[in-house]
C-alpha positions as CSV (number, residue, x, y, z in Angstrom):
1,X,62.0,-20.6,32.5
2,X,61.7,-16.7,32.7
3,X,59.2,-17.0,29.4
4,X,57.2,-19.1,31.5
5,X,57.0,-17.1,34.7
6,X,56.1,-14.0,32.5
7,X,53.3,-15.8,31.0
8,X,51.9,-17.3,34.3
9,X,52.4,-14.0,35.6
10,X,50.4,-12.2,33.2
11,X,47.5,-15.0,33.0
12,X,46.9,-14.4,36.6
13,X,46.7,-10.9,36.1
14,X,44.4,-11.3,33.3
15,X,42.7,-13.9,35.7
16,X,42.1,-11.1,38.6
17,X,41.2,-8.7,36.0
18,X,38.2,-10.8,34.6
19,X,37.6,-11.5,38.2
20,X,37.2,-7.9,39.4
21,X,34.7,-7.5,36.2
22,X,32.9,-10.4,36.4
23,X,30.3,-8.7,38.8
24,X,29.2,-6.2,36.0
25,X,27.1,-7.3,32.9
26,X,26.2,-5.6,29.7
27,X,22.8,-6.1,28.4
28,X,20.5,-4.7,26.2
29,X,17.6,-4.9,23.1
30,X,17.6,-4.2,19.8
31,X,14.2,-3.5,18.7
32,X,12.5,-2.1,15.0
33,X,9.8,-2.6,12.7
34,X,7.1,-0.8,10.6
35,X,4.5,0.9,11.7
36,X,1.4,2.7,10.3
37,X,-1.0,4.9,12.1
38,X,-3.6,7.0,11.2
39,X,-7.0,8.8,12.9
40,X,-10.5,9.3,10.9
41,X,-9.5,13.1,10.0
42,X,-6.1,12.5,8.9
43,X,-4.1,10.4,6.4
44,X,-2.3,7.0,7.3
45,X,1.6,7.7,8.0
46,X,4.0,4.8,7.6
47,X,7.3,5.0,9.3
48,X,10.2,2.7,10.6
49,X,10.1,2.7,14.4
50,X,12.3,1.3,17.1
51,X,11.4,0.1,20.1
52,X,7.7,-1.1,19.5
53,X,7.9,-4.3,21.4
54,X,10.5,-3.3,23.8
55,X,12.4,0.2,24.2
56,X,15.7,-0.3,22.5
57,X,18.5,-0.2,25.2
58,X,21.9,-0.8,26.0
59,X,22.6,-1.0,30.0
60,X,25.0,-2.0,32.5
61,X,24.2,-3.7,36.0
62,X,26.5,-4.5,38.6
63,X,26.9,-6.1,42.1
64,X,29.4,-6.1,44.9
65,X,29.3,-8.4,47.6
66,X,30.2,-6.4,51.0
67,X,29.3,-9.5,53.2
68,X,26.9,-10.3,55.9
69,X,24.6,-11.1,52.9
70,X,24.6,-7.0,52.1
71,X,25.5,-6.2,48.2
72,X,25.8,-2.8,46.2
73,X,24.1,-2.7,43.1
74,X,23.7,-0.3,40.5
75,X,22.0,0.2,37.0
76,X,23.1,2.5,34.2
77,X,20.4,1.9,31.2
78,X,20.6,4.1,28.1
79,X,17.6,4.3,25.6
80,X,18.0,4.7,21.9
81,X,16.2,5.0,18.7
82,X,17.4,2.3,16.2
83,X,15.7,3.8,13.2
84,X,18.1,7.3,13.8
85,X,20.7,6.7,16.5
86,X,19.1,9.3,18.6
87,X,18.5,9.5,22.3
88,X,15.0,7.8,23.2
89,X,14.2,9.7,26.5
90,X,15.9,12.9,25.6
91,X,13.0,15.5,26.8
92,X,14.3,18.6,28.7
93,X,13.1,18.9,32.2
94,X,13.8,21.8,34.9
95,X,17.0,19.8,35.6
96,X,17.6,18.6,32.3
97,X,16.9,22.0,30.2
98,X,19.2,20.6,27.4
99,X,17.0,17.8,26.8
100,X,19.6,15.1,26.6
101,X,19.6,12.1,28.9
102,X,22.5,9.8,28.7
103,X,21.1,7.1,30.9
104,X,17.4,8.0,30.4
105,X,15.8,4.7,31.1
106,X,17.5,4.1,34.7
107,X,20.2,5.2,36.7
108,X,20.3,4.1,40.2
109,X,22.6,3.0,42.7
110,X,21.9,1.0,45.6
111,X,22.1,-2.1,48.5
112,X,20.4,-5.3,48.6
113,X,20.5,-7.4,51.8
114,X,18.0,-10.7,51.9
115,X,14.7,-10.1,50.3
116,X,15.0,-6.2,50.8
117,X,16.6,-3.4,48.5
118,X,16.9,-0.2,48.5
119,X,17.4,2.0,45.2
120,X,18.3,5.7,44.7
121,X,18.2,7.5,41.7
122,X,16.1,7.6,38.4
123,X,13.7,4.6,38.2
124,X,10.4,3.2,36.7
125,X,7.6,3.8,39.1
126,X,5.7,1.2,40.9
127,X,2.5,1.9,38.8
128,X,4.8,0.9,35.3
129,X,5.7,-2.2,37.2
130,X,2.3,-3.1,38.1
131,X,1.1,-2.2,34.1
132,X,4.2,-4.2,32.9
133,X,2.9,-7.6,34.7
134,X,-1.1,-6.9,34.3
135,X,-1.2,-5.8,30.6
136,X,-0.8,-8.6,27.8
137,X,1.1,-6.2,25.6
138,X,3.5,-5.5,28.3
139,X,3.0,-1.8,27.9
140,X,4.3,-2.2,24.3
141,X,2.8,-2.7,20.6
142,X,-0.1,-1.5,19.2
143,X,-2.2,-2.5,22.6
144,X,-0.2,-0.9,25.1
145,X,-2.5,-0.2,28.2
146,X,-1.1,2.9,28.8
147,X,-2.5,4.1,25.4
148,X,-5.8,4.4,27.7
149,X,-5.1,4.2,31.5
150,X,-3.0,7.0,33.0
151,X,0.5,6.4,33.0
152,X,1.8,9.6,34.6
153,X,5.7,9.3,34.0
154,X,6.9,6.1,33.2
155,X,9.9,6.9,35.4
156,X,10.6,9.2,38.4
157,X,13.5,11.3,38.7
158,X,15.2,12.2,42.3
159,X,14.1,9.0,43.7
160,X,14.2,6.9,46.8
161,X,12.7,3.4,46.5
162,X,12.4,0.8,49.1
163,X,11.1,-2.7,48.2
164,X,10.9,-6.1,50.2
165,X,9.4,-9.5,49.7
166,X,8.4,-12.2,52.3
167,X,6.9,-15.1,50.7
168,X,4.1,-14.8,48.5
169,X,4.1,-11.1,49.2
170,X,6.1,-8.4,48.0
171,X,5.8,-4.5,48.4
172,X,7.6,-1.5,46.9
173,X,7.6,2.3,48.0
174,X,8.7,5.3,46.2
175,X,9.2,9.0,46.9
176,X,10.4,11.4,44.1
177,X,11.6,14.4,45.6
178,X,9.9,17.6,43.8
179,X,13.3,19.8,44.4
180,X,11.3,23.1,44.1
181,X,12.2,26.2,46.4
182,X,10.0,27.0,49.3
183,X,7.9,23.4,48.8
184,X,8.7,20.3,49.8
185,X,5.5,19.0,48.1
186,X,5.5,20.8,44.7
187,X,6.6,18.3,41.8
188,X,6.5,15.5,44.1
189,X,5.5,12.0,43.3
190,X,4.7,9.1,45.5
191,X,4.1,5.5,44.3
192,X,3.7,2.4,46.2
193,X,2.7,-1.4,44.7
194,X,1.6,-4.3,46.6
195,X,1.6,-7.7,45.2
196,X,0.4,-11.2,45.6
197,X,2.1,-14.3,43.7
198,X,1.6,-17.8,44.1
199,X,0.7,-20.7,42.1
200,X,-1.1,-19.6,38.9
201,X,-2.3,-16.1,40.5
202,X,-0.7,-12.7,40.8
203,X,-2.6,-9.9,42.3
204,X,-1.8,-6.1,43.4
205,X,-2.9,-3.1,44.1
206,X,-1.2,-0.1,43.2
207,X,-1.1,3.7,44.0
208,X,0.5,6.9,42.3
209,X,0.5,10.5,43.2
210,X,1.9,13.3,41.2
211,X,1.8,16.7,42.6
212,X,1.8,19.9,40.3
213,X,5.0,22.2,40.2
214,X,5.3,25.4,42.4
215,X,3.1,28.2,40.8
216,X,1.0,25.8,38.5
217,X,-2.2,27.9,38.3
218,X,-5.9,27.0,36.5
219,X,-6.9,23.9,35.0
220,X,-5.0,21.0,33.2
221,X,-2.7,18.2,33.9
222,X,0.4,20.6,34.6
223,X,-1.4,22.4,37.6
224,X,-3.3,18.9,38.9
225,X,-2.8,17.2,42.1
226,X,-3.5,13.9,40.2
227,X,-4.0,10.5,42.1
228,X,-4.6,6.6,40.4
229,X,-5.5,3.6,42.5
230,X,-4.9,0.6,40.1
231,X,-6.1,-3.2,40.8
232,X,-5.0,-6.1,38.6
233,X,-4.8,-9.5,38.2
234,X,-3.4,-12.1,36.1
235,X,-4.4,-16.0,36.4
236,X,-2.5,-18.7,34.5
237,X,-4.9,-21.5,33.2
238,X,-1.8,-22.9,31.6
239,X,-3.4,-23.1,28.1
240,X,-4.1,-19.2,28.2
241,X,-3.4,-16.2,30.7
242,X,-6.3,-14.1,31.8
243,X,-5.3,-10.4,32.5
244,X,-7.9,-8.2,34.6
245,X,-7.3,-4.4,35.5
246,X,-9.6,-1.5,37.0
247,X,-8.4,2.0,37.8
248,X,-9.8,5.0,39.9
249,X,-8.3,8.2,38.6
250,X,-9.0,11.4,40.6
251,X,-7.5,15.1,40.0
252,X,-7.8,18.5,41.9
253,X,-6.6,22.0,40.4
254,X,-4.3,24.6,41.8
255,X,-7.4,25.7,44.1
256,X,-8.1,22.0,45.4
257,X,-11.3,22.2,43.0
258,X,-11.9,18.5,41.7
259,X,-11.2,18.8,37.9
260,X,-11.2,15.4,37.0
261,X,-12.3,11.7,37.8
262,X,-12.5,8.7,35.3
263,X,-12.3,5.0,35.5
264,X,-10.3,2.6,33.1
265,X,-11.2,-1.1,32.7
266,X,-9.2,-4.0,31.0
267,X,-9.7,-7.7,30.0
268,X,-7.1,-9.4,28.1
269,X,-5.3,-12.4,27.3
270,X,-2.0,-14.5,26.5
271,X,-2.6,-17.8,24.5
272,X,0.3,-19.8,23.8
273,X,0.6,-21.4,20.1
274,X,2.7,-24.1,19.5
275,X,6.0,-24.1,21.0
276,X,7.0,-20.9,19.5
277,X,3.8,-18.5,19.7
278,X,2.1,-16.2,21.7
279,X,-1.2,-14.6,20.6
280,X,-2.3,-11.2,22.6
281,X,-5.2,-9.5,22.9
282,X,-7.2,-7.0,25.1
283,X,-10.3,-4.4,25.6
284,X,-9.5,-1.2,27.4
285,X,-12.4,1.1,28.0
286,X,-11.8,4.7,29.6
287,X,-15.4,5.8,31.5
288,X,-15.0,9.8,31.8
289,X,-17.2,10.7,34.8
290,X,-16.2,14.2,35.2
291,X,-16.6,15.9,32.0
292,X,-20.0,14.3,30.6
293,X,-18.2,11.9,28.8
294,X,-15.9,13.6,26.6
295,X,-12.9,11.6,27.8
296,X,-14.6,8.1,27.0
297,X,-12.6,5.7,24.9
298,X,-12.3,2.1,24.1
299,X,-9.4,0.7,22.4
300,X,-9.4,-3.4,20.7
301,X,-6.5,-4.7,19.9
302,X,-4.8,-7.9,19.4
303,X,-1.3,-9.0,18.7
304,X,1.2,-11.9,17.8
305,X,5.0,-12.7,18.9
306,X,6.8,-15.7,17.3
307,X,10.0,-17.0,19.0
308,X,13.1,-17.7,16.5
309,X,15.4,-18.3,19.7
310,X,15.6,-17.9,23.3
311,X,16.8,-14.3,22.5
312,X,15.0,-13.4,19.0
313,X,11.5,-13.1,18.0
314,X,9.2,-11.5,15.4
315,X,6.2,-9.5,16.3
316,X,3.0,-7.9,14.7
317,X,0.0,-6.2,16.6
318,X,-3.0,-3.8,15.3
319,X,-5.5,-1.8,17.7
320,X,-8.3,0.6,17.1
321,X,-9.1,3.3,19.6
322,X,-12.4,4.9,19.4
323,X,-13.4,8.2,21.2
324,X,-16.5,10.1,22.2
325,X,-18.1,12.1,21.4
326,X,-18.0,11.7,17.4
327,X,-16.1,14.8,16.7
328,X,-13.2,13.4,18.6
329,X,-11.1,11.4,16.0
330,X,-10.8,7.4,16.1
331,X,-7.3,6.1,15.5
332,X,-5.6,2.6,14.2
333,X,-2.1,1.3,14.7
334,X,-0.6,-1.4,12.8
335,X,2.9,-2.5,13.5
336,X,5.4,-5.1,12.5
337,X,8.8,-6.1,13.5
338,X,11.8,-8.0,15.2
339,X,13.4,-7.8,18.4
340,X,17.0,-9.4,19.5
341,X,17.6,-9.4,23.2
342,X,21.4,-9.7,24.3
């Protein structure tokens, strides 16, 4: 009898512990394959490469019901390179001089109520979120839209992010503190995204501004005040999806004089092939309207993804980028690999 009581008590404790942990999910992606890259001026390089279709990662996602429709949320997401086991987001910054980010993909905590969410921490920018939707390659593989369109930083540190949705409309606003002494604007980033999604159509308008660091001088991206406005749309024709994007980019130097202007255009498609296959394709052009065309480029890409199960797929893609003037190196990229989501 005593043994039975102990067993019941242990079972109750274990059940309670399982319930307490049931709101925390461990998830991730393991992605690796081969890649061949070359330019018109350099020999080809073959490599084993991690995260070609989706960045390899492991993450922890959790929620807690606070009552009254309010929930606490958090995400801690580590990116890693599966080919050598190193951190994938390890670049040194002013606030992480050692250059090692344990949760470099995302790290935030927040509150969610109804259709609104407040998050604070390191998050992906609204611009990157828009690219994920409008790009047939979802910002990965050889045809990545961010090879040509201005991506800024994919993620923002020190960010307050507010999002809300009403019916078919949703919006997102992000403010990234620059954390520079004596200036509230230096090194600051601001992003906003407005989306309409109903039936076969998803359309969006997205804006991003990145301010230079305090004391930055001269021309070049480090000293630029850069802005981009993106318009994009995806229409689902059932047999295929049409992807469209247009962006206007402008930048001013440290003295406030214009030193950059360009326009980016993309048309792409995703086509289902049978029950398991998807063909991806896009054409992208950058039109340099400030540097007499020295920044012009065209990218043509095609890819294929084949599902082996709900969580595992094989993929391959190829892209060629032509740059102008002719003295600049053109490039090609081929990759093929396997992705598993867990």
